[in-house]
N, C-alpha and C positions, 0 to 999 in steps of 0.2 A: 018485506022492507019497503020503505017509502022512497020516493024520488028524492026527498029531502036528504036522506042518508047519503045518497050518491052525490048530491050537490056538495055536501060537506066534505066528502072524501076527495072530490075533485078540487075543491078549494085548498085542502091540505096538500095535495100534490102541487098545485100552482104555487103555493107559498113555501114549498119544500119543508113542510113541518116534519121534524125528526121522527116522531113515532109512526108516521104513515109507512115507513119502510118495512114495518112488521105486518102489513096488511095480509100477506100470504101465510103467516104462521100464528098470528095472535088469535086466541079463542074468541075474542070479542067479535070477530068478523065471520064466525061460523054460520050465522043465520043468513048471510048474504051470498055465501059461496055458490049457491045453486042458481043465483040470478045471473042472467046473461051480461048484465052491466058490470058484474064483478070481473068477468074475463076481460072486458074492455079496460078496466082499471089496471089489471095486471099487464096487459099489452102496453098501455100508456107508460107504465113504470119499467118496462123491459124486464118483467119478472116471469118466471116459468108458471104455467097454468097448473 
């Protein structure tokens, strides 16, 4: 995945975009789950890893 993907995810978090709350269960995010930045996203949202 690209840095751009995580930029958009972080923007969604900043703007509290509703669908971002599904980041830890939505299949669309499967490709980025192995990226270290994904764990940072979960921590930022106070979600379990």
